[in-house]
N, CA, C and O atoms as a GROMACS GRO file, in nm:
protein
  660
    1UNK      N    1  17.622  11.971  14.364
    1UNK     CA    2  17.491  11.979  14.448
    1UNK      C    3  17.370  12.038  14.313
    1UNK      O    4  17.377  12.128  14.230
    2UNK      N    5  17.251  11.923  14.349
    2UNK     CA    6  17.178  11.954  14.233
    2UNK      C    7  17.047  12.057  14.295
    2UNK      O    8  17.070  12.097  14.409
    3UNK      N    9  16.941  12.095  14.245
    3UNK     CA   10  16.844  12.225  14.228
    3UNK      C   11  16.773  12.148  14.393
    3UNK      O   12  16.787  12.036  14.442
    4UNK      N   13  16.710  12.250  14.430
    4UNK     CA   14  16.564  12.188  14.484
    4UNK      C   15  16.448  12.243  14.443
    4UNK      O   16  16.419  12.358  14.410
    5UNK      N   17  16.376  12.128  14.452
    5UNK     CA   18  16.256  12.168  14.337
    5UNK      C   19  16.132  12.248  14.422
    5UNK      O   20  16.116  12.207  14.537
    6UNK      N   21  16.067  12.329  14.387
    6UNK     CA   22  15.928  12.416  14.433
    6UNK      C   23  15.880  12.273  14.533
    6UNK      O   24  15.900  12.292  14.653
    7UNK      N   25  15.828  12.148  14.502
    7UNK     CA   26  15.754  12.082  14.593
    7UNK      C   27  15.834  12.045  14.729
    7UNK      O   28  15.778  12.013  14.834
    8UNK      N   29  16.010  12.057  14.705
    8UNK     CA   30  16.058  12.002  14.852
    8UNK      C   31  16.026  12.110  14.914
    8UNK      O   32  15.960  12.084  15.015
    9UNK      N   33  16.050  12.252  14.893
    9UNK     CA   34  16.034  12.352  14.950
    9UNK      C   35  15.890  12.392  14.997
    9UNK      O   36  15.875  12.478  15.083
   10UNK      N   37  15.784  12.328  14.937
   10UNK     CA   38  15.675  12.322  15.005
   10UNK      C   39  15.639  12.243  15.114
   10UNK      O   40  15.566  12.278  15.207
   11UNK      N   41  15.703  12.114  15.095
   11UNK     CA   42  15.692  12.047  15.215
   11UNK      C   43  15.767  12.083  15.366
   11UNK      O   44  15.741  12.042  15.480
   12UNK      N   45  15.896  12.203  15.303
   12UNK     CA   46  15.922  12.256  15.453
   12UNK      C   47  15.838  12.369  15.460
   12UNK      O   48  15.870  12.429  15.562
   13UNK      N   49  15.756  12.422  15.409
   13UNK     CA   50  15.656  12.569  15.442
   13UNK      C   51  15.540  12.458  15.487
   13UNK      O   52  15.454  12.501  15.564
   14UNK      N   53  15.532  12.366  15.460
   14UNK     CA   54  15.398  12.322  15.529
   14UNK      C   55  15.447  12.245  15.668
   14UNK      O   56  15.363  12.205  15.749
   15UNK      N   57  15.559  12.232  15.684
   15UNK     CA   58  15.607  12.141  15.816
   15UNK      C   59  15.637  12.248  15.922
   15UNK      O   60  15.629  12.222  16.042
   16UNK      N   61  15.672  12.369  15.876
   16UNK     CA   62  15.719  12.467  15.980
   16UNK      C   63  15.570  12.510  15.965
   16UNK      O   64  15.536  12.524  16.083
   17UNK      N   65  15.481  12.534  15.901
   17UNK     CA   66  15.357  12.603  15.936
   17UNK      C   67  15.286  12.486  16.094
   17UNK      O   68  15.221  12.531  16.187
   18UNK      N   69  15.324  12.348  16.078
   18UNK     CA   70  15.242  12.283  16.131
   18UNK      C   71  15.269  12.258  16.279
   18UNK      O   72  15.204  12.209  16.371
   19UNK      N   73  15.420  12.326  16.263
   19UNK     CA   74  15.508  12.304  16.395
   19UNK      C   75  15.476  12.479  16.499
   19UNK      O   76  15.473  12.516  16.616
   20UNK      N   77  15.462  12.528  16.384
   20UNK     CA   78  15.419  12.669  16.432
   20UNK      C   79  15.280  12.652  16.509
   20UNK      O   80  15.296  12.698  16.622
   21UNK      N   81  15.174  12.614  16.495
   21UNK     CA   82  15.047  12.567  16.506
   21UNK      C   83  15.082  12.479  16.615
   21UNK      O   84  15.027  12.527  16.714
   22UNK      N   85  15.140  12.383  16.643
   22UNK     CA   86  15.166  12.310  16.761
   22UNK      C   87  15.231  12.406  16.865
   22UNK      O   88  15.178  12.420  16.976
   23UNK      N   89  15.284  12.437  16.851
   23UNK     CA   90  15.353  12.562  16.929
   23UNK      C   91  15.304  12.692  16.986
   23UNK      O   92  15.364  12.745  17.079
   24UNK      N   93  15.201  12.741  16.933
   24UNK     CA   94  15.114  12.827  16.931
   24UNK      C   95  15.032  12.757  17.036
   24UNK      O   96  15.020  12.799  17.151
   25UNK      N   97  14.975  12.644  16.988
   25UNK     CA   98  14.850  12.585  17.082
   25UNK      C   99  14.937  12.546  17.245
   25UNK      O  100  14.878  12.586  17.345
   26UNK      N  101  15.044  12.485  17.262
   26UNK     CA  102  15.093  12.454  17.401
   26UNK      C  103  15.140  12.580  17.414
   26UNK      O  104  15.190  12.564  17.526
   27UNK      N  105  15.167  12.715  17.382
   27UNK     CA  106  15.201  12.822  17.459
   27UNK      C  107  15.055  12.850  17.512
   27UNK      O  108  15.039  12.825  17.632
   28UNK      N  109  14.969  12.888  17.458
   28UNK     CA  110  14.850  12.894  17.462
   28UNK      C  111  14.765  12.842  17.596
   28UNK      O  112  14.721  12.908  17.690
   29UNK      N  113  14.759  12.703  17.574
   29UNK     CA  114  14.719  12.600  17.689
   29UNK      C  115  14.809  12.624  17.813
   29UNK      O  116  14.751  12.611  17.920
   30UNK      N  117  14.951  12.658  17.817
   30UNK     CA  118  15.062  12.691  17.922
   30UNK      C  119  15.023  12.781  17.997
   30UNK      O  120  15.010  12.773  18.119
   31UNK      N  121  14.992  12.910  17.900
   31UNK     CA  122  14.911  13.044  17.976
   31UNK      C  123  14.808  13.013  18.080
   31UNK      O  124  14.806  13.048  18.198
   32UNK      N  125  14.727  12.945  18.017
   32UNK     CA  126  14.596  12.897  18.104
   32UNK      C  127  14.623  12.836  18.238
   32UNK      O  128  14.586  12.858  18.353
   33UNK      N  129  14.708  12.743  18.175
   33UNK     CA  130  14.769  12.661  18.366
   33UNK      C  131  14.849  12.719  18.445
   33UNK      O  132  14.847  12.707  18.567
   34UNK      N  133  14.936  12.794  18.372
   34UNK     CA  134  15.028  12.846  18.482
   34UNK      C  135  14.949  12.998  18.542
   34UNK      O  136  14.991  13.053  18.643
   35UNK      N  137  14.818  13.057  18.456
   35UNK     CA  138  14.746  13.140  18.543
   35UNK      C  139  14.667  13.064  18.658
   35UNK      O  140  14.660  13.105  18.774
   36UNK      N  141  14.612  12.952  18.612
   36UNK     CA  142  14.529  12.887  18.694
   36UNK      C  143  14.592  12.832  18.842
   36UNK      O  144  14.527  12.802  18.943
   37UNK      N  145  14.738  12.828  18.824
   37UNK     CA  146  14.848  12.780  18.935
   37UNK      C  147  14.905  12.887  18.993
   37UNK      O  148  14.985  12.879  19.086
   38UNK      N  149  14.863  13.008  18.933
   38UNK     CA  150  14.924  13.160  19.018
   38UNK      C  151  15.075  13.174  18.958
   38UNK      O  152  15.147  13.263  19.003
   39UNK      N  153  15.125  13.082  18.853
   39UNK     CA  154  15.269  13.103  18.874
   39UNK      C  155  15.300  13.196  18.763
   39UNK      O  156  15.202  13.231  18.698
   40UNK      N  157  15.435  13.253  18.719
   40UNK     CA  158  15.488  13.333  18.623
   40UNK      C  159  15.472  13.224  18.481
   40UNK      O  160  15.494  13.103  18.475
   41UNK      N  161  15.447  13.277  18.422
   41UNK     CA  162  15.433  13.215  18.248
   41UNK      C  163  15.528  13.149  18.214
   41UNK      O  164  15.505  13.057  18.136
   42UNK      N  165  15.695  13.177  18.265
   42UNK     CA  166  15.789  13.158  18.208
   42UNK      C  167  15.792  13.044  18.100
   42UNK      O  168  15.820  13.080  17.985
   43UNK      N  169  15.769  12.918  18.119
   43UNK     CA  170  15.748  12.815  18.019
   43UNK      C  171  15.701  12.831  17.874
   43UNK      O  172  15.758  12.793  17.772
   44UNK      N  173  15.558  12.911  17.890
   44UNK     CA  174  15.476  12.917  17.788
   44UNK      C  175  15.515  13.063  17.777
   44UNK      O  176  15.424  13.106  17.706
   45UNK      N  177  15.572  13.136  17.797
   45UNK     CA  178  15.684  13.261  17.710
   45UNK      C  179  15.784  13.181  17.662
   45UNK      O  180  15.799  13.188  17.540
   46UNK      N  181  15.840  13.124  17.709
   46UNK     CA  182  15.931  13.019  17.584
   46UNK      C  183  15.913  12.988  17.484
   46UNK      O  184  15.982  13.009  17.384
   47UNK      N  185  15.781  12.910  17.499
   47UNK     CA  186  15.688  12.853  17.356
   47UNK      C  187  15.683  12.889  17.288
   47UNK      O  188  15.712  12.846  17.176
   48UNK      N  189  15.615  13.064  17.342
   48UNK     CA  190  15.563  13.182  17.267
   48UNK      C  191  15.682  13.225  17.181
   48UNK      O  192  15.699  13.214  17.059
   49UNK      N  193  15.734  13.260  17.245
   49UNK     CA  194  15.886  13.272  17.166
   49UNK      C  195  15.981  13.139  17.064
   49UNK      O  196  16.069  13.156  16.980
   50UNK      N  197  15.926  13.025  17.110
   50UNK     CA  198  15.990  12.943  16.986
   50UNK      C  199  15.875  12.922  16.838
   50UNK      O  200  15.902  12.892  16.722
   51UNK      N  201  15.743  12.954  16.905
   51UNK     CA  202  15.631  12.998  16.802
   51UNK      C  203  15.672  13.069  16.720
   51UNK      O  204  15.689  13.033  16.604
   52UNK      N  205  15.701  13.206  16.773
   52UNK     CA  206  15.722  13.299  16.687
   52UNK      C  207  15.879  13.292  16.618
   52UNK      O  208  15.907  13.375  16.531
   53UNK      N  209  15.979  13.192  16.659
   53UNK     CA  210  16.090  13.178  16.565
   53UNK      C  211  16.027  13.074  16.465
   53UNK      O  212  16.033  13.099  16.344
   54UNK      N  213  15.970  12.963  16.508
   54UNK     CA  214  15.910  12.897  16.379
   54UNK      C  215  15.839  12.942  16.274
   54UNK      O  216  15.834  12.898  16.159
   55UNK      N  217  15.775  13.048  16.332
   55UNK     CA  218  15.713  13.112  16.203
   55UNK      C  219  15.769  13.189  16.113
   55UNK      O  220  15.735  13.218  15.999
   56UNK      N  221  15.882  13.228  16.196
   56UNK     CA  222  15.998  13.362  16.148
   56UNK      C  223  16.051  13.264  16.006
   56UNK      O  224  16.063  13.309  15.892
   57UNK      N  225  16.081  13.108  16.054
   57UNK     CA  226  16.176  12.998  15.968
   57UNK      C  227  16.032  13.003  15.843
   57UNK      O  228  16.048  13.042  15.728
   58UNK      N  229  15.937  12.967  15.883
   58UNK     CA  230  15.814  12.943  15.797
   58UNK      C  231  15.816  13.031  15.668
   58UNK      O  232  15.810  12.998  15.549
   59UNK      N  233  15.830  13.197  15.750
   59UNK     CA  234  15.788  13.295  15.649
   59UNK      C  235  15.966  13.304  15.548
   59UNK      O  236  15.964  13.359  15.438
   60UNK      N  237  16.093  13.249  15.600
   60UNK     CA  238  16.187  13.193  15.539
   60UNK      C  239  16.169  13.140  15.426
   60UNK      O  240  16.200  13.192  15.319
   61UNK      N  241  16.105  13.008  15.442
   61UNK     CA  242  16.085  12.917  15.352
   61UNK      C  243  15.984  12.947  15.244
   61UNK      O  244  15.995  12.895  15.133
   62UNK      N  245  15.876  13.038  15.278
   62UNK     CA  246  15.765  13.059  15.200
   62UNK      C  247  15.834  13.159  15.113
   62UNK      O  248  15.815  13.164  14.991
   63UNK      N  249  15.934  13.258  15.196
   63UNK     CA  250  15.983  13.342  15.047
   63UNK      C  251  16.107  13.309  14.968
   63UNK      O  252  16.175  13.393  14.908
   64UNK      N  253  16.135  13.158  14.974
   64UNK     CA  254  16.291  13.069  14.918
   64UNK      C  255  16.144  13.015  14.822
   64UNK      O  256  16.167  12.985  14.705
   65UNK      N  257  16.016  13.006  14.865
   65UNK     CA  258  15.899  12.891  14.766
   65UNK      C  259  15.871  13.033  14.650
   65UNK      O  260  15.855  13.013  14.530
   66UNK      N  261  15.870  13.144  14.700
   66UNK     CA  262  15.838  13.274  14.600
   66UNK      C  263  15.941  13.288  14.504
   66UNK      O  264  15.927  13.306  14.383
   67UNK      N  265  16.071  13.277  14.582
   67UNK     CA  266  16.198  13.281  14.434
   67UNK      C  267  16.139  13.139  14.353
   67UNK      O  268  16.099  13.147  14.237
   68UNK      N  269  16.140  13.046  14.408
   68UNK     CA  270  16.128  12.928  14.324
   68UNK      C  271  16.048  12.925  14.232
   68UNK      O  272  16.086  12.902  14.117
   69UNK      N  273  15.931  12.946  14.260
   69UNK     CA  274  15.801  12.971  14.165
   69UNK      C  275  15.779  13.123  14.098
   69UNK      O  276  15.665  13.148  14.058
   70UNK      N  277  15.843  13.184  14.090
   70UNK     CA  278  15.871  13.353  14.025
   70UNK      C  279  15.755  13.373  14.111
   70UNK      O  280  15.652  13.373  14.044
   71UNK      N  281  15.733  13.393  14.254
   71UNK     CA  282  15.608  13.443  14.273
   71UNK      C  283  15.495  13.401  14.259
   71UNK      O  284  15.414  13.489  14.287
   72UNK      N  285  15.434  13.278  14.218
   72UNK     CA  286  15.343  13.221  14.178
   72UNK      C  287  15.262  13.172  14.329
   72UNK      O  288  15.148  13.218  14.338
   73UNK      N  289  15.298  13.104  14.421
   73UNK     CA  290  15.250  13.106  14.570
   73UNK      C  291  15.239  13.253  14.618
   73UNK      O  292  15.207  13.247  14.736
   74UNK      N  293  15.248  13.353  14.588
   74UNK     CA  294  15.183  13.443  14.676
   74UNK      C  295  15.105  13.486  14.640
   74UNK      O  296  15.006  13.522  14.704
   75UNK      N  297  15.126  13.497  14.513
   75UNK     CA  298  14.989  13.538  14.388
   75UNK      C  299  14.850  13.463  14.419
   75UNK      O  300  14.740  13.516  14.404
   76UNK      N  301  14.875  13.321  14.469
   76UNK     CA  302  14.746  13.244  14.513
   76UNK      C  303  14.686  13.269  14.631
   76UNK      O  304  14.576  13.225  14.664
   77UNK      N  305  14.782  13.364  14.718
   77UNK     CA  306  14.712  13.373  14.868
   77UNK      C  307  14.690  13.520  14.863
   77UNK      O  308  14.663  13.581  14.967
   78UNK      N  309  14.702  13.597  14.722
   78UNK     CA  310  14.638  13.772  14.703
   78UNK      C  311  14.732  13.832  14.695
   78UNK      O  312  14.705  13.952  14.693
   79UNK      N  313  14.837  13.810  14.689
   79UNK     CA  314  14.918  13.912  14.604
   79UNK      C  315  15.035  13.949  14.717
   79UNK      O  316  15.019  13.913  14.834
   80UNK      N  317  15.158  14.026  14.676
   80UNK     CA  318  15.229  14.027  14.774
   80UNK      C  319  15.185  14.139  14.883
   80UNK      O  320  15.201  14.120  15.004
   81UNK      N  321  15.137  14.242  14.838
   81UNK     CA  322  15.093  14.337  14.945
   81UNK      C  323  15.007  14.288  15.071
   81UNK      O  324  15.008  14.344  15.181
   82UNK      N  325  14.930  14.173  15.038
   82UNK     CA  326  14.821  14.099  15.131
   82UNK      C  327  14.926  14.043  15.178
   82UNK      O  328  14.976  14.083  15.283
   83UNK      N  329  14.968  13.959  15.120
   83UNK     CA  330  15.119  13.841  15.221
   83UNK      C  331  15.149  13.939  15.335
   83UNK      O  332  15.125  13.919  15.454
   84UNK      N  333  15.209  14.056  15.275
   84UNK     CA  334  15.318  14.129  15.356
   84UNK      C  335  15.214  14.145  15.505
   84UNK      O  336  15.225  14.103  15.620
   85UNK      N  337  15.122  14.219  15.440
   85UNK     CA  338  14.988  14.296  15.569
   85UNK      C  339  14.976  14.169  15.660
   85UNK      O  340  14.952  14.192  15.778
   86UNK      N  341  14.987  14.046  15.623
   86UNK     CA  342  14.948  13.927  15.713
   86UNK      C  343  15.048  13.919  15.817
   86UNK      O  344  15.026  13.881  15.932
   87UNK      N  345  15.207  13.972  15.752
   87UNK     CA  346  15.325  13.906  15.815
   87UNK      C  347  15.368  13.989  15.926
   87UNK      O  348  15.435  13.952  16.022
   88UNK      N  349  15.316  14.127  15.897
   88UNK     CA  350  15.309  14.272  15.982
   88UNK      C  351  15.241  14.214  16.074
   88UNK      O  352  15.291  14.149  16.166
   89UNK      N  353  15.125  14.232  16.055
   89UNK     CA  354  15.010  14.167  16.156
   89UNK      C  355  15.052  14.009  16.255
   89UNK      O  356  15.036  13.984  16.375
   90UNK      N  357  15.095  13.947  16.169
   90UNK     CA  358  15.136  13.845  16.275
   90UNK      C  359  15.247  13.877  16.389
   90UNK      O  360  15.255  13.816  16.496
   91UNK      N  361  15.341  13.997  16.344
   91UNK     CA  362  15.458  14.023  16.438
   91UNK      C  363  15.351  14.128  16.558
   91UNK      O  364  15.375  14.112  16.678
   92UNK      N  365  15.271  14.202  16.528
   92UNK     CA  366  15.220  14.304  16.580
   92UNK      C  367  15.149  14.204  16.700
   92UNK      O  368  15.168  14.220  16.821
   93UNK      N  369  15.068  14.104  16.645
   93UNK     CA  370  14.987  14.039  16.730
   93UNK      C  371  15.095  13.962  16.808
   93UNK      O  372  15.080  13.926  16.925
   94UNK      N  373  15.185  13.944  16.747
   94UNK     CA  374  15.269  13.828  16.870
   94UNK      C  375  15.351  13.919  16.955
   94UNK      O  376  15.358  13.893  17.075
   95UNK      N  377  15.412  14.018  16.910
   95UNK     CA  378  15.480  14.082  17.036
   95UNK      C  379  15.328  14.129  17.133
   95UNK      O  380  15.330  14.091  17.250
   96UNK      N  381  15.210  14.202  17.092
   96UNK     CA  382  15.117  14.191  17.205
   96UNK      C  383  15.066  14.090  17.315
   96UNK      O  384  15.009  14.121  17.420
   97UNK      N  385  15.099  13.954  17.267
   97UNK     CA  386  15.097  13.840  17.299
   97UNK      C  387  15.210  13.836  17.415
   97UNK      O  388  15.191  13.845  17.536
   98UNK      N  389  15.331  13.821  17.347
   98UNK     CA  390  15.464  13.834  17.477
   98UNK      C  391  15.421  13.949  17.583
   98UNK      O  392  15.405  13.929  17.703
   99UNK      N  393  15.404  14.082  17.510
   99UNK     CA  394  15.401  14.167  17.617
   99UNK      C  395  15.242  14.154  17.758
   99UNK      O  396  15.238  14.204  17.870
  100UNK      N  397  15.185  14.108  17.720
  100UNK     CA  398  14.999  14.132  17.771
  100UNK      C  399  15.024  13.995  17.822
  100UNK      O  400  14.987  13.991  17.939
  101UNK      N  401  15.066  13.898  17.787
  101UNK     CA  402  15.015  13.716  17.840
  101UNK      C  403  15.048  13.762  17.973
  101UNK      O  404  14.946  13.791  18.035
  102UNK      N  405  15.156  13.780  18.039
  102UNK     CA  406  15.177  13.746  18.164
  102UNK      C  407  15.120  13.834  18.267
  102UNK      O  408  15.130  13.815  18.389
  103UNK      N  409  15.065  13.923  18.214
  103UNK     CA  410  14.938  13.981  18.292
  103UNK      C  411  14.816  14.037  18.285
  103UNK      O  412  14.764  14.135  18.339
  104UNK      N  413  14.758  13.910  18.161
  104UNK     CA  414  14.665  13.865  18.099
  104UNK      C  415  14.619  14.032  18.050
  104UNK      O  416  14.510  14.074  18.091
  105UNK      N  417  14.657  14.074  18.010
  105UNK     CA  418  14.564  14.221  17.929
  105UNK      C  419  14.502  14.172  17.798
  105UNK      O  420  14.519  14.066  17.738
  106UNK      N  421  14.447  14.251  17.777
  106UNK     CA  422  14.332  14.252  17.677
  106UNK      C  423  14.416  14.232  17.536
  106UNK      O  424  14.393  14.150  17.447
  107UNK      N  425  14.517  14.330  17.545
  107UNK     CA  426  14.626  14.317  17.419
  107UNK      C  427  14.659  14.176  17.382
  107UNK      O  428  14.681  14.141  17.266
  108UNK      N  429  14.660  14.113  17.464
  108UNK     CA  430  14.749  13.961  17.464
  108UNK      C  431  14.640  13.876  17.418
  108UNK      O  432  14.675  13.782  17.347
  109UNK      N  433  14.478  13.891  17.450
  109UNK     CA  434  14.382  13.854  17.422
  109UNK      C  435  14.398  13.866  17.260
  109UNK      O  436  14.432  13.775  17.185
  110UNK      N  437  14.371  13.972  17.231
  110UNK     CA  438  14.324  14.034  17.107
  110UNK      C  439  14.471  14.005  16.998
  110UNK      O  440  14.449  14.019  16.877
  111UNK      N  441  14.580  13.976  17.030
  111UNK     CA  442  14.675  13.911  16.956
  111UNK      C  443  14.680  13.769  16.967
  111UNK      O  444  14.718  13.722  16.860
  112UNK      N  445  14.655  13.674  17.060
  112UNK     CA  446  14.627  13.577  17.040
  112UNK      C  447  14.511  13.533  16.937
  112UNK      O  448  14.528  13.443  16.854
  113UNK      N  449  14.382  13.612  16.953
  113UNK     CA  450  14.268  13.597  16.883
  113UNK      C  451  14.327  13.592  16.740
  113UNK      O  452  14.304  13.494  16.669
  114UNK      N  453  14.422  13.722  16.683
  114UNK     CA  454  14.401  13.766  16.578
  114UNK      C  455  14.539  13.642  16.502
  114UNK      O  456  14.554  13.644  16.380
  115UNK      N  457  14.621  13.553  16.580
  115UNK     CA  458  14.657  13.465  16.540
  115UNK      C  459  14.607  13.383  16.482
  115UNK      O  460  14.631  13.346  16.367
  116UNK      N  461  14.494  13.327  16.593
  116UNK     CA  462  14.398  13.222  16.563
  116UNK      C  463  14.329  13.258  16.436
  116UNK      O  464  14.358  13.192  16.336
  117UNK      N  465  14.249  13.346  16.426
  117UNK     CA  466  14.203  13.409  16.293
  117UNK      C  467  14.307  13.371  16.175
  117UNK      O  468  14.251  13.363  16.066
  118UNK      N  469  14.426  13.350  16.174
  118UNK     CA  470  14.530  13.354  16.060
  118UNK      C  471  14.573  13.226  16.058
  118UNK      O  472  14.642  13.199  15.960
  119UNK      N  473  14.546  13.109  16.164
  119UNK     CA  474  14.530  13.016  16.134
  119UNK      C  475  14.433  12.912  16.084
  119UNK      O  476  14.453  12.807  16.023
  120UNK      N  477  14.311  12.977  16.132
  120UNK     CA  478  14.157  12.974  16.069
  120UNK      C  479  14.146  12.971  15.949
  120UNK      O  480  14.074  12.888  15.893
  121UNK      N  481  14.229  13.075  15.875
  121UNK     CA  482  14.225  13.110  15.749
  121UNK      C  483  14.283  13.014  15.634
  121UNK      O  484  14.257  12.983  15.518
  122UNK      N  485  14.362  12.988  15.722
  122UNK     CA  486  14.477  12.872  15.652
  122UNK      C  487  14.420  12.750  15.625
  122UNK      O  488  14.456  12.687  15.525
  123UNK      N  489  14.337  12.710  15.699
  123UNK     CA  490  14.333  12.598  15.702
  123UNK      C  491  14.182  12.527  15.680
  123UNK      O  492  14.170  12.414  15.632
  124UNK      N  493  14.059  12.615  15.725
  124UNK     CA  494  13.946  12.586  15.756
  124UNK      C  495  13.923  12.528  15.561
  124UNK      O  496  13.879  12.419  15.526
  125UNK      N  497  13.960  12.623  15.484
  125UNK     CA  498  13.890  12.611  15.388
  125UNK      C  499  13.974  12.452  15.312
  125UNK      O  500  13.921  12.392  15.219
  126UNK      N  501  14.065  12.422  15.355
  126UNK     CA  502  14.090  12.291  15.317
  126UNK      C  503  14.062  12.158  15.376
  126UNK      O  504  14.117  12.049  15.357
  127UNK      N  505  13.973  12.190  15.445
  127UNK     CA  506  13.949  12.057  15.541
  127UNK      C  507  13.846  11.972  15.468
  127UNK      O  508  13.831  11.854  15.500
  128UNK      N  509  13.771  12.028  15.369
  128UNK     CA  510  13.667  11.959  15.273
  128UNK      C  511  13.760  11.873  15.179
  128UNK      O  512  13.715  11.775  15.119
  129UNK      N  513  13.903  11.917  15.166
  129UNK     CA  514  14.019  11.835  15.054
  129UNK      C  515  14.094  11.714  15.165
  129UNK      O  516  14.147  11.612  15.122
  130UNK      N  517  14.088  11.739  15.273
  130UNK     CA  518  14.168  11.649  15.374
  130UNK      C  519  14.124  11.664  15.501
  130UNK      O  520  14.172  11.759  15.564
  131UNK      N  521  14.064  11.611  15.543
  131UNK     CA  522  13.987  11.607  15.725
  131UNK      C  523  14.106  11.627  15.805
  131UNK      O  524  14.084  11.690  15.908
  132UNK      N  525  14.229  11.591  15.786
  132UNK     CA  526  14.361  11.615  15.880
  132UNK      C  527  14.371  11.741  15.911
  132UNK      O  528  14.436  11.776  16.010
  133UNK      N  529  14.293  11.848  15.813
  133UNK     CA  530  14.328  11.978  15.830
  133UNK      C  531  14.272  12.031  15.961
  133UNK      O  532  14.301  12.137  16.016
  134UNK      N  533  14.175  11.927  16.006
  134UNK     CA  534  14.075  11.972  16.096
  134UNK      C  535  14.171  11.970  16.264
  134UNK      O  536  14.131  12.038  16.359
  135UNK      N  537  14.275  11.897  16.271
  135UNK     CA  538  14.311  11.922  16.373
  135UNK      C  539  14.416  12.023  16.420
  135UNK      O  540  14.434  12.034  16.541
  136UNK      N  541  14.483  12.096  16.337
  136UNK     CA  542  14.541  12.191  16.398
  136UNK      C  543  14.431  12.338  16.423
  136UNK      O  544  14.439  12.437  16.495
  137UNK      N  545  14.330  12.288  16.321
  137UNK     CA  546  14.229  12.428  16.388
  137UNK      C  547  14.118  12.391  16.517
  137UNK      O  548  14.042  12.468  16.575
  138UNK      N  549  14.139  12.253  16.537
  138UNK     CA  550  14.099  12.213  16.685
  138UNK      C  551  14.198  12.262  16.740
  138UNK      O  552  14.170  12.374  16.781
  139UNK      N  553  14.301  12.235  16.761
  139UNK     CA  554  14.403  12.221  16.905
  139UNK      C  555  14.446  12.363  16.906
  139UNK      O  556  14.501  12.395  17.011
  140UNK      N  557  14.434  12.486  16.790
  140UNK     CA  558  14.430  12.585  16.820
  140UNK      C  559  14.308  12.637  16.887
  140UNK      O  560  14.340  12.694  16.991
  141UNK      N  561  14.186  12.637  16.866
  141UNK     CA  562  14.076  12.678  16.890
  141UNK      C  563  14.060  12.631  17.030
  141UNK      O  564  14.037  12.727  17.104
  142UNK      N  565  14.065  12.497  17.104
  142UNK     CA  566  14.110  12.464  17.232
  142UNK      C  567  14.177  12.533  17.335
  142UNK      O  568  14.150  12.539  17.455
  143UNK      N  569  14.307  12.604  17.244
  143UNK     CA  570  14.401  12.674  17.293
  143UNK      C  571  14.350  12.779  17.341
  143UNK      O  572  14.336  12.798  17.462
  144UNK      N  573  14.310  12.875  17.231
  144UNK     CA  574  14.286  12.990  17.249
  144UNK      C  575  14.150  13.003  17.351
  144UNK      O  576  14.131  13.104  17.419
  145UNK      N  577  14.062  12.891  17.353
  145UNK     CA  578  13.945  12.900  17.444
  145UNK      C  579  13.974  12.874  17.571
  145UNK      O  580  13.895  12.904  17.660
  146UNK      N  581  14.102  12.809  17.599
  146UNK     CA  582  14.161  12.782  17.735
  146UNK      C  583  14.212  12.903  17.771
  146UNK      O  584  14.198  12.937  17.888
  147UNK      N  585  14.275  12.984  17.687
  147UNK     CA  586  14.361  13.110  17.713
  147UNK      C  587  14.237  13.248  17.738
  147UNK      O  588  14.240  13.327  17.832
  148UNK      N  589  14.160  13.246  17.655
  148UNK     CA  590  14.064  13.359  17.680
  148UNK      C  591  13.960  13.323  17.789
  148UNK      O  592  13.933  13.410  17.871
  149UNK      N  593  13.899  13.205  17.797
  149UNK     CA  594  13.803  13.185  17.896
  149UNK      C  595  13.803  13.080  18.014
  149UNK      O  596  13.710  13.054  18.091
  150UNK      N  597  13.953  13.014  18.009
  150UNK     CA  598  13.992  12.930  18.130
  150UNK      C  599  14.008  12.991  18.318
  150UNK      O  600  14.049  13.101  18.356
  151UNK      N  601  13.980  12.926  18.366
  151UNK     CA  602  14.031  13.003  18.527
  151UNK      C  603  14.138  13.111  18.536
  151UNK      O  604  14.233  13.089  18.461
  152UNK      N  605  14.144  13.197  18.593
  152UNK     CA  606  14.227  13.287  18.630
  152UNK      C  607  14.295  13.275  18.758
  152UNK      O  608  14.214  13.238  18.843
  153UNK      N  609  14.399  13.290  18.801
  153UNK     CA  610  14.472  13.297  18.907
  153UNK      C  611  14.392  13.353  19.045
  153UNK      O  612  14.381  13.301  19.157
  154UNK      N  613  14.333  13.496  18.983
  154UNK     CA  614  14.272  13.597  19.061
  154UNK      C  615  14.156  13.554  19.151
  154UNK      O  616  14.131  13.585  19.268
  155UNK      N  617  14.074  13.453  19.045
  155UNK     CA  618  13.967  13.382  19.096
  155UNK      C  619  13.936  13.278  19.168
  155UNK      O  620  13.835  13.236  19.224
  156UNK      N  621  14.057  13.240  19.152
  156UNK     CA  622  14.088  13.112  19.287
  156UNK      C  623  14.053  13.148  19.419
  156UNK      O  624  14.078  13.266  19.443
  157UNK      N  625  14.009  13.091  19.502
  157UNK     CA  626  14.056  13.111  19.649
  157UNK      C  627  14.164  13.069  19.706
  157UNK      O  628  14.187  12.949  19.711
  158UNK      N  629  14.248  13.160  19.757
  158UNK     CA  630  14.357  13.092  19.799
  158UNK      C  631  14.348  12.975  19.913
  158UNK      O  632  14.242  12.944  19.968
  159UNK      N  633  14.445  12.929  19.934
  159UNK     CA  634  14.430  12.806  20.034
  159UNK      C  635  14.410  12.870  20.166
  159UNK      O  636  14.428  12.992  20.176
  160UNK      N  637  14.371  12.795  20.276
  160UNK     CA  638  14.360  12.865  20.379
  160UNK      C  639  14.473  12.781  20.495
  160UNK      O  640  14.481  12.672  20.552
  161UNK      N  641  14.541  12.896  20.485
  161UNK     CA  642  14.691  12.854  20.576
  161UNK      C  643  14.676  12.868  20.729
  161UNK      O  644  14.773  12.839  20.799
  162UNK      N  645  14.553  12.916  20.788
  162UNK     CA  646  14.562  12.937  20.926
  162UNK      C  647  14.504  12.824  20.961
  162UNK      O  648  14.401  12.790  20.902
  163UNK      N  649  14.567  12.731  21.082
  163UNK     CA  650  14.476  12.628  21.113
  163UNK      C  651  14.442  12.702  21.270
  163UNK      O  652  14.495  12.790  21.338
  164UNK      N  653  14.327  12.615  21.282
  164UNK     CA  654  14.265  12.642  21.419
  164UNK      C  655  14.346  12.595  21.557
  164UNK      O  656  14.375  12.478  21.579
  165UNK      N  657  14.374  12.683  21.631
  165UNK     CA  658  14.438  12.683  21.757
  165UNK      C  659  14.375  12.676  21.918
  165UNK      O  660  14.451  12.677  22.014
   0.00000   0.00000   0.00000
């Protein structure tokens, strides 16, 4: 069996990042829809857990690429201290969303916004080189907007169940 080239590992780093952004966007959009419908956000929580798992796998590929490139990929992203801080911030923000989203708590909004800022930091600078990077930015932005500013179940009028007799 041959060795795996850093370019092959980098492909998996990019793929897992893209899958993660898609799951993040679906989960936040789902939270907004379920809140509007007055339902428990079970499916959205599962999607968000999938997002965390996908991002954890992404971090694993980043670590593998770090070994394969003798740390060059981490140095280009600000060094090991910054990269580690971003990883910790990701998990803290994710925990805030998981625990706060069902109750629409401020901590969930802050966590979701923190993750969105991480996504922006990753993709916005790449848009001038390749316009396709605007797609994950747009998806994450629309989903965050729906999550933060979408209708709330508590704001909807309850259907009139009383019939005139």
